[in-house]
N, CA and C atoms of all chains as a GROMACS GRO file, in nm:
protein
  615
    1MET      N    1  17.227   0.822   7.445
    1MET     CA    2  17.191   0.752   7.308
    1MET      C    3  17.324   0.689   7.280
    2ASN      N    4  17.335   0.570   7.241
    2ASN     CA    5  17.474   0.509   7.206
    2ASN      C    6  17.485   0.529   7.063
    3MET      N    7  17.623   0.582   7.046
    3MET     CA    8  17.655   0.623   6.926
    3MET      C    9  17.750   0.523   6.872
    4GLN      N   10  17.804   0.439   6.938
    4GLN     CA   11  17.896   0.338   6.928
    4GLN      C   12  17.836   0.244   6.806
    5GLN      N   13  17.912   0.196   6.706
    5GLN     CA   14  17.886   0.118   6.600
    5GLN      C   15  17.994  -0.008   6.563
    6ALA      N   16  17.951  -0.123   6.569
    6ALA     CA   17  18.046  -0.223   6.522
    6ALA      C   18  18.107  -0.195   6.408
    7ASP      N   19  18.022  -0.144   6.320
    7ASP     CA   20  18.072  -0.155   6.165
    7ASP      C   21  18.150   0.008   6.163
    8PRO      N   22  18.274   0.035   6.135
    8PRO     CA   23  18.298   0.170   6.129
    8PRO      C   24  18.228   0.234   6.001
    9ILE      N   25  18.193   0.361   5.998
    9ILE     CA   26  18.154   0.438   5.892
    9ILE      C   27  18.251   0.504   5.826
   10LYS      N   28  18.297   0.479   5.669
   10LYS     CA   29  18.380   0.516   5.610
   10LYS      C   30  18.335   0.631   5.536
   11MET      N   31  18.227   0.642   5.521
   11MET     CA   32  18.161   0.770   5.467
   11MET      C   33  18.094   0.868   5.530
   12ASP      N   34  18.173   1.013   5.530
   12ASP     CA   35  18.086   1.110   5.622
   12ASP      C   36  18.015   1.189   5.534
   13TYR      N   37  17.875   1.187   5.550
   13TYR     CA   38  17.778   1.262   5.480
   13TYR      C   39  17.782   1.394   5.477
   14LEU      N   40  17.859   1.453   5.599
   14LEU     CA   41  17.883   1.577   5.619
   14LEU      C   42  17.974   1.646   5.496
   15ASP      N   43  18.074   1.568   5.488
   15ASP     CA   44  18.176   1.586   5.392
   15ASP      C   45  18.144   1.609   5.242
   16PRO      N   46  18.139   1.749   5.177
   16PRO     CA   47  18.085   1.752   5.063
   16PRO      C   48  18.137   1.674   4.950
   17ALA      N   49  18.262   1.613   4.978
   17ALA     CA   50  18.324   1.560   4.868
   17ALA      C   51  18.259   1.422   4.873
   18ASN      N   52  18.200   1.376   4.941
   18ASN     CA   53  18.108   1.238   4.927
   18ASN      C   54  17.991   1.276   4.862
   19ALA      N   55  17.938   1.402   4.839
   19ALA     CA   56  17.839   1.445   4.756
   19ALA      C   57  17.853   1.428   4.602
   20LEU      N   58  17.973   1.406   4.585
   20LEU     CA   59  18.021   1.415   4.448
   20LEU      C   60  17.959   1.311   4.355
   21ASN      N   61  17.902   1.349   4.234
   21ASN     CA   62  17.820   1.266   4.171
   21ASN      C   63  17.685   1.203   4.233
   22MET      N   64  17.658   1.246   4.349
   22MET     CA   65  17.539   1.187   4.406
   22MET      C   66  17.429   1.195   4.365
   23PRO      N   67  17.384   1.311   4.292
   23PRO     CA   68  17.255   1.322   4.210
   23PRO      C   69  17.263   1.229   4.112
   24GLU      N   70  17.352   1.213   4.029
   24GLU     CA   71  17.357   1.098   3.915
   24GLU      C   72  17.334   0.958   3.945
   25MET      N   73  17.392   0.930   4.076
   25MET     CA   74  17.397   0.801   4.132
   25MET      C   75  17.244   0.782   4.172
   26ALA      N   76  17.197   0.866   4.238
   26ALA     CA   77  17.071   0.862   4.270
   26ALA      C   78  16.946   0.835   4.182
   27ASP      N   79  16.979   0.945   4.079
   27ASP     CA   80  16.909   0.933   3.938
   27ASP      C   81  16.909   0.772   3.880
   28MET      N   82  17.031   0.715   3.902
   28MET     CA   83  17.038   0.587   3.832
   28MET      C   84  16.937   0.493   3.910
   29THR      N   85  16.958   0.494   4.040
   29THR     CA   86  16.862   0.402   4.140
   29THR      C   87  16.730   0.437   4.101
   30PHE      N   88  16.699   0.559   4.105
   30PHE     CA   89  16.551   0.581   4.069
   30PHE      C   90  16.488   0.511   3.908
   31ALA      N   91  16.564   0.537   3.841
   31ALA     CA   92  16.572   0.490   3.706
   31ALA      C   93  16.555   0.337   3.709
   32MET      N   94  16.657   0.245   3.781
   32MET     CA   95  16.639   0.126   3.799
   32MET      C   96  16.497   0.090   3.869
   33ASP      N   97  16.456   0.157   3.971
   33ASP     CA   98  16.342   0.110   4.035
   33ASP      C   99  16.203   0.131   3.942
   34PHE      N  100  16.235   0.225   3.877
   34PHE     CA  101  16.131   0.257   3.780
   34PHE      C  102  16.113   0.159   3.653
   35LEU      N  103  16.238   0.141   3.606
   35LEU     CA  104  16.244   0.011   3.491
   35LEU      C  105  16.188  -0.124   3.559
   36SER      N  106  16.208  -0.141   3.694
   36SER     CA  107  16.168  -0.282   3.744
   36SER      C  108  16.025  -0.279   3.735
   37ARG      N  109  15.956  -0.190   3.797
   37ARG     CA  110  15.827  -0.130   3.808
   37ARG      C  111  15.726  -0.162   3.685
   38VAL      N  112  15.818  -0.106   3.559
   38VAL     CA  113  15.755  -0.074   3.466
   38VAL      C  114  15.730  -0.246   3.404
   39LYS      N  115  15.868  -0.314   3.418
   39LYS     CA  116  15.879  -0.456   3.383
   39LYS      C  117  15.759  -0.539   3.457
   40GLU      N  118  15.742  -0.509   3.567
   40GLU     CA  119  15.665  -0.595   3.673
   40GLU      C  120  15.529  -0.558   3.598
   41GLY      N  121  15.487  -0.432   3.565
   41GLY     CA  122  15.351  -0.400   3.522
   41GLY      C  123  15.334  -0.472   3.398
   42VAL      N  124  15.434  -0.481   3.292
   42VAL     CA  125  15.406  -0.588   3.180
   42VAL      C  126  15.372  -0.735   3.199
   43ARG      N  127  15.432  -0.772   3.304
   43ARG     CA  128  15.440  -0.888   3.321
   43ARG      C  129  15.289  -0.942   3.371
   44ASN      N  130  15.257  -0.848   3.499
   44ASN     CA  131  15.134  -0.852   3.564
   44ASN      C  132  15.010  -0.860   3.461
   45LEU      N  133  15.018  -0.754   3.389
   45LEU     CA  134  14.921  -0.738   3.275
   45LEU      C  135  14.901  -0.857   3.188
   46SER      N  136  15.019  -0.918   3.132
   46SER     CA  137  15.006  -1.035   3.045
   46SER      C  138  14.931  -1.121   3.102
   47VAL      N  139  14.994  -1.172   3.236
   47VAL     CA  140  14.925  -1.279   3.310
   47VAL      C  141  14.771  -1.251   3.342
   48ALA      N  142  14.733  -1.128   3.357
   48ALA     CA  143  14.572  -1.108   3.385
   48ALA      C  144  14.510  -1.135   3.231
   49LEU      N  145  14.583  -1.089   3.150
   49LEU     CA  146  14.543  -1.105   3.031
   49LEU      C  147  14.491  -1.242   2.961
   50THR      N  148  14.585  -1.327   2.996
   50THR     CA  149  14.581  -1.476   2.974
   50THR      C  150  14.464  -1.537   3.075
   51GLU      N  151  14.402  -1.462   3.179
   51GLU     CA  152  14.339  -1.515   3.287
   51GLU      C  153  14.199  -1.488   3.243
   52SER      N  154  14.187  -1.399   3.170
   52SER     CA  155  14.021  -1.308   3.137
   52SER      C  156  13.991  -1.345   3.025
   53VAL      N  157  13.841  -1.367   2.995
   53VAL     CA  158  13.800  -1.401   2.874
   53VAL      C  159  13.683  -1.306   2.830
   54SER      N  160  13.646  -1.194   2.891
   54SER     CA  161  13.551  -1.134   2.839
   54SER      C  162  13.610  -1.019   2.731
   55PRO      N  163  13.572  -1.023   2.621
   55PRO     CA  164  13.624  -0.892   2.502
   55PRO      C  165  13.660  -0.784   2.556
   56ASP      N  166  13.568  -0.709   2.615
   56ASP     CA  167  13.603  -0.582   2.660
   56ASP      C  168  13.714  -0.565   2.734
   57LEU      N  169  13.720  -0.659   2.833
   57LEU     CA  170  13.848  -0.645   2.952
   57LEU      C  171  13.960  -0.702   2.874
   58ARG      N  172  13.954  -0.767   2.790
   58ARG     CA  173  14.080  -0.807   2.704
   58ARG      C  174  14.131  -0.675   2.618
   59ALA      N  175  14.034  -0.601   2.559
   59ALA     CA  176  14.066  -0.496   2.495
   59ALA      C  177  14.141  -0.404   2.552
   60LEU      N  178  14.068  -0.358   2.690
   60LEU     CA  179  14.124  -0.286   2.783
   60LEU      C  180  14.280  -0.310   2.803
   61LEU      N  181  14.282  -0.428   2.877
   61LEU     CA  182  14.417  -0.503   2.919
   61LEU      C  183  14.519  -0.499   2.810
   62ARG      N  184  14.485  -0.543   2.687
   62ARG     CA  185  14.556  -0.518   2.564
   62ARG      C  186  14.603  -0.392   2.545
   63THR      N  187  14.517  -0.296   2.543
   63THR     CA  188  14.588  -0.140   2.531
   63THR      C  189  14.660  -0.106   2.630
   64GLN      N  190  14.663  -0.163   2.762
   64GLN     CA  191  14.745  -0.115   2.883
   64GLN      C  192  14.874  -0.168   2.859
   65LEU      N  193  14.845  -0.311   2.831
   65LEU     CA  194  14.994  -0.364   2.785
   65LEU      C  195  15.066  -0.303   2.694
   66ARG      N  196  15.025  -0.283   2.575
   66ARG     CA  197  15.101  -0.184   2.488
   66ARG      C  198  15.159  -0.074   2.532
   67GLN      N  199  15.107   0.005   2.596
   67GLN     CA  200  15.121   0.130   2.677
   67GLN      C  201  15.247   0.088   2.770
   68GLY      N  202  15.233   0.019   2.835
   68GLY     CA  203  15.341  -0.049   2.923
   68GLY      C  204  15.479  -0.089   2.854
   69ILE      N  205  15.431  -0.166   2.751
   69ILE     CA  206  15.563  -0.220   2.657
   69ILE      C  207  15.644  -0.089   2.603
   70ALA      N  208  15.559   0.026   2.568
   70ALA     CA  209  15.609   0.126   2.523
   70ALA      C  210  15.705   0.215   2.596
   71LEU      N  211  15.636   0.215   2.692
   71LEU     CA  212  15.707   0.304   2.828
   71LEU      C  213  15.840   0.210   2.886
   72HIS      N  214  15.829   0.073   2.886
   72HIS     CA  215  15.946  -0.012   2.906
   72HIS      C  216  16.057   0.022   2.798
   73GLN      N  217  16.002   0.028   2.663
   73GLN     CA  218  16.107   0.065   2.585
   73GLN      C  219  16.182   0.205   2.589
   74GLU      N  220  16.111   0.303   2.627
   74GLU     CA  221  16.157   0.434   2.618
   74GLU      C  222  16.247   0.474   2.772
   75ILE      N  223  16.195   0.381   2.844
   75ILE     CA  224  16.280   0.387   2.988
   75ILE      C  225  16.411   0.318   2.968
   76SER      N  226  16.405   0.213   2.895
   76SER     CA  227  16.546   0.133   2.900
   76SER      C  228  16.645   0.200   2.807
   77GLU      N  229  16.576   0.260   2.698
   77GLU     CA  230  16.672   0.320   2.562
   77GLU      C  231  16.734   0.458   2.653
   78LEU      N  232  16.650   0.506   2.735
   78LEU     CA  233  16.697   0.638   2.813
   78LEU      C  234  16.821   0.587   2.920
   79MET      N  235  16.833   0.466   2.960
   79MET     CA  236  16.907   0.430   3.081
   79MET      C  237  17.032   0.373   3.002
   80ILE      N  238  17.030   0.299   2.873
   80ILE     CA  239  17.124   0.245   2.799
   80ILE      C  240  17.185   0.390   2.738
   81ARG      N  241  17.132   0.527   2.716
   81ARG     CA  242  17.223   0.619   2.643
   81ARG      C  243  17.276   0.686   2.779
   82LYS      N  244  17.237   0.705   2.884
   82LYS     CA  245  17.282   0.766   2.999
   82LYS      C  246  17.394   0.646   3.036
   83LYS      N  247  17.425   0.541   3.006
   83LYS     CA  248  17.512   0.464   3.067
   83LYS      C  249  17.492   0.418   3.205
   84TRP      N  250  17.329   0.420   3.245
   84TRP     CA  251  17.275   0.365   3.369
   84TRP      C  252  17.266   0.199   3.357
   85PHE      N  253  17.264   0.156   3.243
   85PHE     CA  254  17.219   0.019   3.228
   85PHE      C  255  17.299  -0.042   3.112
   86HIS      N  256  17.364  -0.142   3.102
   86HIS     CA  257  17.423  -0.197   3.012
   86HIS      C  258  17.402  -0.355   2.959
   87PRO      N  259  17.277  -0.348   2.899
   87PRO     CA  260  17.249  -0.495   2.892
   87PRO      C  261  17.309  -0.574   2.797
   88TYR      N  262  17.426  -0.518   2.692
   88TYR     CA  263  17.512  -0.563   2.618
   88TYR      C  264  17.639  -0.594   2.675
   89GLY      N  265  17.657  -0.532   2.805
   89GLY     CA  266  17.815  -0.542   2.840
   89GLY      C  267  17.778  -0.611   2.987
   90LEU      N  268  17.797  -0.729   2.996
   90LEU     CA  269  17.766  -0.775   3.141
   90LEU      C  270  17.846  -0.758   3.230
   91LYS      N  271  18.008  -0.732   3.183
   91LYS     CA  272  18.117  -0.681   3.275
   91LYS      C  273  18.086  -0.552   3.335
   92GLU      N  274  18.038  -0.447   3.232
   92GLU     CA  275  17.992  -0.333   3.309
   92GLU      C  276  17.896  -0.311   3.397
   93GLN      N  277  17.768  -0.401   3.349
   93GLN     CA  278  17.677  -0.378   3.421
   93GLN      C  279  17.684  -0.462   3.583
   94PHE      N  280  17.764  -0.546   3.558
   94PHE     CA  281  17.817  -0.612   3.706
   94PHE      C  282  17.896  -0.528   3.798
   95GLN      N  283  18.011  -0.452   3.730
   95GLN     CA  284  18.076  -0.349   3.803
   95GLN      C  285  17.988  -0.225   3.857
   96LEU      N  286  17.900  -0.196   3.770
   96LEU     CA  287  17.804  -0.096   3.811
   96LEU      C  288  17.738  -0.123   3.933
   97ASP      N  289  17.673  -0.236   3.906
   97ASP     CA  290  17.600  -0.320   4.024
   97ASP      C  291  17.663  -0.338   4.135
   98MET      N  292  17.784  -0.373   4.141
   98MET     CA  293  17.887  -0.356   4.255
   98MET      C  294  17.907  -0.253   4.323
   99LEU      N  295  17.932  -0.133   4.254
   99LEU     CA  296  17.953   0.007   4.286
   99LEU      C  297  17.841   0.055   4.378
  100SER      N  298  17.717   0.014   4.313
  100SER     CA  299  17.604   0.073   4.366
  100SER      C  300  17.586  -0.008   4.518
  101LEU      N  301  17.593  -0.148   4.500
  101LEU     CA  302  17.608  -0.214   4.601
  101LEU      C  303  17.672  -0.169   4.741
  102GLN      N  304  17.780  -0.130   4.697
  102GLN     CA  305  17.906  -0.062   4.848
  102GLN      C  306  17.836   0.060   4.862
  103ASN      N  307  17.829   0.122   4.767
  103ASN     CA  308  17.759   0.281   4.808
  103ASN      C  309  17.632   0.267   4.916
  104THR      N  310  17.540   0.168   4.874
  104THR     CA  311  17.415   0.168   4.935
  104THR      C  312  17.444   0.093   5.054
  105LEU      N  313  17.537   0.037   5.084
  105LEU     CA  314  17.582  -0.037   5.222
  105LEU      C  315  17.637   0.088   5.289
  106GLU      N  316  17.709   0.160   5.233
  106GLU     CA  317  17.779   0.282   5.313
  106GLU      C  318  17.664   0.369   5.369
  107ILE      N  319  17.548   0.402   5.256
  107ILE     CA  320  17.471   0.475   5.290
  107ILE      C  321  17.376   0.414   5.395
  108SER      N  322  17.358   0.302   5.399
  108SER     CA  323  17.270   0.233   5.506
  108SER      C  324  17.298   0.245   5.645
  109LYS      N  325  17.441   0.259   5.654
  109LYS     CA  326  17.526   0.280   5.775
  109LYS      C  327  17.512   0.407   5.855
  110GLN      N  328  17.471   0.505   5.770
  110GLN     CA  329  17.442   0.670   5.804
  110GLN      C  330  17.343   0.686   5.926
  111ARG      N  331  17.371   0.749   5.997
  111ARG     CA  332  17.257   0.797   6.091
  111ARG      C  333  17.197   0.931   6.069
  112PHE      N  334  17.109   0.920   5.975
  112PHE     CA  335  17.060   1.043   5.902
  112PHE      C  336  16.979   1.120   6.000
  113PHE      N  337  16.899   1.035   6.074
  113PHE     CA  338  16.819   1.095   6.167
  113PHE      C  339  16.830   1.053   6.305
  114PRO      N  340  16.926   1.085   6.365
  114PRO     CA  341  16.979   1.020   6.510
  114PRO      C  342  16.836   1.055   6.619
  115ASP      N  343  16.779   1.157   6.611
  115ASP     CA  344  16.671   1.193   6.711
  115ASP      C  345  16.544   1.132   6.664
  116ASP      N  346  16.454   1.142   6.754
  116ASP     CA  347  16.325   1.078   6.725
  116ASP      C  348  16.249   1.158   6.632
  117THR      N  349  16.197   1.104   6.542
  117THR     CA  350  16.138   1.187   6.428
  117THR      C  351  15.969   1.176   6.417
  118SER      N  352  15.912   1.111   6.531
  118SER     CA  353  15.772   1.056   6.525
  118SER      C  354  15.706   1.199   6.540
  119ARG      N  355  15.576   1.199   6.461
  119ARG     CA  356  15.498   1.327   6.480
  119ARG      C  357  15.390   1.284   6.585
  120LYS      N  358  15.363   1.176   6.634
  120LYS     CA  359  15.256   1.138   6.700
  120LYS      C  360  15.244   1.229   6.813
  121GLY      N  361  15.123   1.280   6.843
  121GLY     CA  362  15.097   1.378   6.968
  121GLY      C  363  15.068   1.507   6.882
  122MET      N  364  15.098   1.523   6.758
  122MET     CA  365  15.094   1.644   6.692
  122MET      C  366  14.965   1.668   6.647
  123PHE      N  367  14.905   1.549   6.587
  123PHE     CA  368  14.776   1.587   6.556
  123PHE      C  369  14.629   1.551   6.667
  124ASP      N  370  14.519   1.586   6.616
  124ASP     CA  371  14.444   1.553   6.717
  124ASP      C  372  14.359   1.427   6.687
  125ARG      N  373  14.406   1.349   6.568
  125ARG     CA  374  14.352   1.195   6.576
  125ARG      C  375  14.444   1.128   6.482
  126THR      N  376  14.440   1.041   6.492
  126THR     CA  377  14.517   0.929   6.391
  126THR      C  378  14.406   0.899   6.260
  127PRO      N  379  14.496   0.871   6.155
  127PRO     CA  380  14.428   0.860   6.028
  127PRO      C  381  14.304   0.732   6.052
  128ASP      N  382  14.309   0.650   6.135
  128ASP     CA  383  14.232   0.531   6.141
  128ASP      C  384  14.132   0.546   6.268
  129ALA      N  385  14.164   0.652   6.333
  129ALA     CA  386  14.059   0.665   6.442
  129ALA      C  387  13.913   0.644   6.441
  130HIS      N  388  13.870   0.683   6.326
  130HIS     CA  389  13.719   0.651   6.312
  130HIS      C  390  13.668   0.525   6.300
  131MET      N  391  13.784   0.436   6.292
  131MET     CA  392  13.725   0.285   6.305
  131MET      C  393  13.789   0.209   6.401
  132GLY      N  394  13.840   0.317   6.505
  132GLY     CA  395  13.907   0.243   6.627
  132GLY      C  396  14.010   0.186   6.618
  133GLY      N  397  14.123   0.244   6.512
  133GLY     CA  398  14.269   0.194   6.473
  133GLY      C  399  14.360   0.162   6.620
  134SER      N  400  14.336   0.257   6.723
  134SER     CA  401  14.406   0.231   6.820
  134SER      C  402  14.360   0.115   6.892
  135GLU      N  403  14.259   0.078   6.901
  135GLU     CA  404  14.223  -0.058   6.993
  135GLU      C  405  14.237  -0.178   6.911
  136ALA      N  406  14.276  -0.161   6.762
  136ALA     CA  407  14.272  -0.296   6.677
  136ALA      C  408  14.424  -0.370   6.735
  137MET      N  409  12.903  -0.482   3.172
  137MET     CA  410  13.002  -0.554   3.125
  137MET      C  411  12.969  -0.700   3.188
  138LYS      N  412  12.976  -0.811   3.100
  138LYS     CA  413  12.946  -0.944   3.151
  138LYS      C  414  13.099  -1.008   3.203
  139SER      N  415  13.110  -1.072   3.321
  139SER     CA  416  13.227  -1.104   3.372
  139SER      C  417  13.207  -1.215   3.475
  140ALA      N  418  13.329  -1.274   3.474
  140ALA     CA  419  13.333  -1.386   3.583
  140ALA      C  420  13.424  -1.343   3.726
  141LEU      N  421  13.392  -1.395   3.822
  141LEU     CA  422  13.456  -1.356   3.947
  141LEU      C  423  13.589  -1.369   3.961
  142HIS      N  424  13.660  -1.437   3.874
  142HIS     CA  425  13.797  -1.448   3.875
  142HIS      C  426  13.846  -1.330   3.816
  143GLU      N  427  13.786  -1.292   3.669
  143GLU     CA  428  13.840  -1.153   3.632
  143GLU      C  429  13.817  -1.019   3.741
  144THR      N  430  13.704  -1.001   3.801
  144THR     CA  431  13.719  -0.929   3.912
  144THR      C  432  13.841  -0.913   3.987
  145LEU      N  433  13.892  -1.050   4.019
  145LEU     CA  434  14.008  -1.044   4.117
  145LEU      C  435  14.146  -1.001   4.040
  146GLU      N  436  14.146  -1.043   3.906
  146GLU     CA  437  14.263  -1.025   3.846
  146GLU      C  438  14.268  -0.853   3.823
  147VAL      N  439  14.158  -0.781   3.773
  147VAL     CA  440  14.172  -0.636   3.776
  147VAL      C  441  14.184  -0.584   3.919
  148HIS      N  442  14.129  -0.645   4.038
  148HIS     CA  443  14.152  -0.592   4.158
  148HIS      C  444  14.309  -0.584   4.184
  149GLU      N  445  14.369  -0.696   4.152
  149GLU     CA  446  14.518  -0.712   4.187
  149GLU      C  447  14.580  -0.627   4.093
  150LEU      N  448  14.555  -0.594   3.975
  150LEU     CA  449  14.617  -0.484   3.884
  150LEU      C  450  14.606  -0.388   3.940
  151ALA      N  451  14.472  -0.310   3.991
  151ALA     CA  452  14.445  -0.182   4.023
  151ALA      C  453  14.558  -0.162   4.169
  152ALA      N  454  14.548  -0.263   4.245
  152ALA     CA  455  14.638  -0.266   4.356
  152ALA      C  456  14.782  -0.220   4.305
  153PHE      N  457  14.837  -0.299   4.240
  153PHE     CA  458  14.962  -0.274   4.192
  153PHE      C  459  14.981  -0.154   4.114
  154LYS      N  460  14.896  -0.091   4.038
  154LYS     CA  461  14.912   0.051   3.994
  154LYS      C  462  14.901   0.165   4.068
  155THR      N  463  14.814   0.136   4.174
  155THR     CA  464  14.799   0.234   4.283
  155THR      C  465  14.938   0.265   4.365
  156ILE      N  466  15.024   0.144   4.352
  156ILE     CA  467  15.146   0.159   4.448
  156ILE      C  468  15.238   0.223   4.332
  157CYS      N  469  15.254   0.188   4.216
  157CYS     CA  470  15.325   0.259   4.106
  157CYS      C  471  15.299   0.394   4.084
  158LEU      N  472  15.169   0.427   4.118
  158LEU     CA  473  15.140   0.581   4.078
  158LEU      C  474  15.195   0.654   4.191
  159THR      N  475  15.171   0.617   4.323
  159THR     CA  476  15.211   0.682   4.420
  159THR      C  477  15.375   0.695   4.427
  160THR      N  478  15.447   0.574   4.397
  160THR     CA  479  15.603   0.591   4.405
  160THR      C  480  15.652   0.694   4.291
  161SER      N  481  15.587   0.682   4.175
  161SER     CA  482  15.633   0.750   4.092
  161SER      C  483  15.616   0.893   4.094
  162LYS      N  484  15.490   0.904   4.161
  162LYS     CA  485  15.466   1.081   4.193
  162LYS      C  486  15.548   1.123   4.278
  163THR      N  487  15.591   1.047   4.397
  163THR     CA  488  15.681   1.088   4.525
  163THR      C  489  15.797   1.107   4.484
  164MET      N  490  15.880   0.989   4.385
  164MET     CA  491  16.024   0.984   4.384
  164MET      C  492  16.055   1.066   4.276
  165ARG      N  493  15.948   1.140   4.169
  165ARG     CA  494  15.979   1.238   4.062
  165ARG      C  495  16.047   1.356   4.129
  166ALA      N  496  16.017   1.382   4.262
  166ALA     CA  497  16.048   1.524   4.329
  166ALA      C  498  16.188   1.511   4.356
  167LEU      N  499  16.241   1.387   4.355
  167LEU     CA  500  16.400   1.381   4.405
  167LEU      C  501  16.484   1.345   4.282
  168VAL      N  502  16.440   1.333   4.170
  168VAL     CA  503  16.478   1.302   4.045
  168VAL      C  504  16.558   1.462   3.983
  169SER      N  505  16.681   1.445   3.936
  169SER     CA  506  16.744   1.568   3.891
  169SER      C  507  16.752   1.568   3.736
  170ASP      N  508  16.772   1.445   3.680
  170ASP     CA  509  16.792   1.467   3.558
  170ASP      C  510  16.662   1.470   3.456
  171PRO      N  511  16.663   1.595   3.375
  171PRO     CA  512  16.520   1.631   3.314
  171PRO      C  513  16.446   1.525   3.235
  172GLU      N  514  16.537   1.443   3.159
  172GLU     CA  515  16.483   1.338   3.081
  172GLU      C  516  16.414   1.223   3.175
  173LEU      N  517  16.478   1.185   3.272
  173LEU     CA  518  16.389   1.087   3.340
  173LEU      C  519  16.276   1.134   3.410
  174LYS      N  520  16.271   1.270   3.450
  174LYS     CA  521  16.168   1.344   3.511
  174LYS      C  522  16.063   1.356   3.437
  175ASP      N  523  16.101   1.389   3.296
  175ASP     CA  524  15.994   1.398   3.180
  175ASP      C  525  15.923   1.252   3.171
  176ILE      N  526  15.993   1.147   3.163
  176ILE     CA  527  15.939   1.006   3.160
  176ILE      C  528  15.851   0.966   3.257
  177MET      N  529  15.899   1.006   3.373
  177MET     CA  530  15.833   0.976   3.509
  177MET      C  531  15.688   1.050   3.513
  178GLN      N  532  15.693   1.188   3.470
  178GLN     CA  533  15.580   1.263   3.450
  178GLN      C  534  15.481   1.187   3.366
  179GLN      N  535  15.516   1.128   3.245
  179GLN     CA  536  15.447   1.051   3.163
  179GLN      C  537  15.371   0.933   3.206
  180ASP      N  538  15.464   0.866   3.299
  180ASP     CA  539  15.421   0.746   3.363
  180ASP      C  540  15.293   0.778   3.466
  181VAL      N  541  15.330   0.904   3.531
  181VAL     CA  542  15.209   0.933   3.635
  181VAL      C  543  15.105   0.957   3.543
  182GLU      N  544  15.088   1.030   3.416
  182GLU     CA  545  14.996   1.074   3.366
  182GLU      C  546  14.890   0.942   3.322
  183LEU      N  547  14.983   0.859   3.238
  183LEU     CA  548  14.948   0.748   3.197
  183LEU      C  549  14.868   0.638   3.298
  184THR      N  550  14.932   0.622   3.402
  184THR     CA  551  14.914   0.533   3.501
  184THR      C  552  14.774   0.592   3.583
  185HIS      N  553  14.767   0.726   3.585
  185HIS     CA  554  14.633   0.810   3.626
  185HIS      C  555  14.523   0.748   3.539
  186VAL      N  556  14.524   0.752   3.429
  186VAL     CA  557  14.420   0.697   3.322
  186VAL      C  558  14.406   0.568   3.311
  187GLN      N  559  14.503   0.482   3.323
  187GLN     CA  560  14.483   0.351   3.335
  187GLN      C  561  14.401   0.300   3.489
  188LEU      N  562  14.466   0.375   3.581
  188LEU     CA  563  14.387   0.340   3.716
  188LEU      C  564  14.233   0.382   3.718
  189GLN      N  565  14.202   0.498   3.629
  189GLN     CA  566  14.051   0.548   3.641
  189GLN      C  567  13.985   0.418   3.531
  190GLU      N  568  14.052   0.381   3.448
  190GLU     CA  569  13.993   0.277   3.344
  190GLU      C  570  13.950   0.146   3.443
  191LEU      N  571  14.043   0.113   3.508
  191LEU     CA  572  14.038   0.002   3.594
  191LEU      C  573  13.939   0.025   3.710
  192ASN      N  574  13.924   0.149   3.760
  192ASN     CA  575  13.849   0.191   3.865
  192ASN      C  576  13.690   0.168   3.802
  193SER      N  577  13.644   0.208   3.694
  193SER     CA  578  13.537   0.209   3.648
  193SER      C  579  13.519   0.071   3.588
  194VAL      N  580  13.614  -0.016   3.558
  194VAL     CA  581  13.555  -0.176   3.538
  194VAL      C  582  13.527  -0.232   3.676
  195LEU      N  583  13.615  -0.177   3.773
  195LEU     CA  584  13.557  -0.268   3.910
  195LEU      C  585  13.441  -0.204   3.950
  196ALA      N  586  13.392  -0.087   3.912
  196ALA     CA  587  13.252  -0.037   3.948
  196ALA      C  588  13.144  -0.112   3.904
  197ASN      N  589  13.180  -0.141   3.763
  197ASN     CA  590  13.061  -0.224   3.671
  197ASN      C  591  13.066  -0.319   3.742
  198TYR      N  592  13.160  -0.402   3.789
  198TYR     CA  593  13.178  -0.552   3.848
  198TYR      C  594  13.087  -0.546   4.003
  199VAL      N  595  13.100  -0.429   4.070
  199VAL     CA  596  13.034  -0.428   4.190
  199VAL      C  597  12.873  -0.423   4.144
  200GLN      N  598  12.850  -0.338   4.052
  200GLN     CA  599  12.700  -0.305   4.026
  200GLN      C  600  12.651  -0.442   3.954
  201ALA      N  601  12.736  -0.515   3.896
  201ALA     CA  602  12.653  -0.633   3.837
  201ALA      C  603  12.645  -0.755   3.974
  202GLY      N  604  12.716  -0.704   4.064
  202GLY     CA  605  12.715  -0.838   4.138
  202GLY      C  606  12.844  -0.915   4.157
  203VAL      N  607  12.941  -0.898   4.059
  203VAL     CA  608  13.035  -0.991   4.050
  203VAL      C  609  13.144  -0.930   4.114
  204ALA      N  610  13.155  -0.913   4.237
  204ALA     CA  611  13.279  -0.878   4.322
  204ALA      C  612  13.265  -0.937   4.468
  205PRO      N  613  13.358  -0.948   4.536
  205PRO     CA  614  13.317  -0.990   4.663
  205PRO      C  615  13.255  -0.935   4.755
   0.00000   0.00000   0.00000
């Protein structure tokens, strides 16, 4: 197996020093992902609402839209309180995003699973075997 | 429920998106360590579950009424 890398790894994942603040940084990433999913949900619902005419469907979508907006408020307030999100401080937000970018680049260079992790052959059939998945 | 075909497609799109969201929230919650974030994500899982059930029943009605692909 070729262990040579053109781009040298600065971060050693086996060194406990690099695990410092890792749970907090991970939480920040999960919260950001969550926020953008909720945001996209609100936008999708508004688009669907303006495309629908039936009163029953409009009522349902309106309720779901309200719930989505409430959830968006809750998650963004939490992120602001935790200092994971700085909507009023462009400088802080920029620095934080650059830091996550650098960390993410370092993490993506790690060889976490150098060996083959395929589970193929461990099960008696594939999930799509009944519809001839392997022949498709 | 009276409906037009384009409404079925909109609801279908929303249901597909919400399915991804529910799966993501449910799996990622296991990796979160902050209790407050965990709590909100649990709320999201429960809410999305209900919303997805509602969309599912709407789609089932459309299929029954014949306004589905």
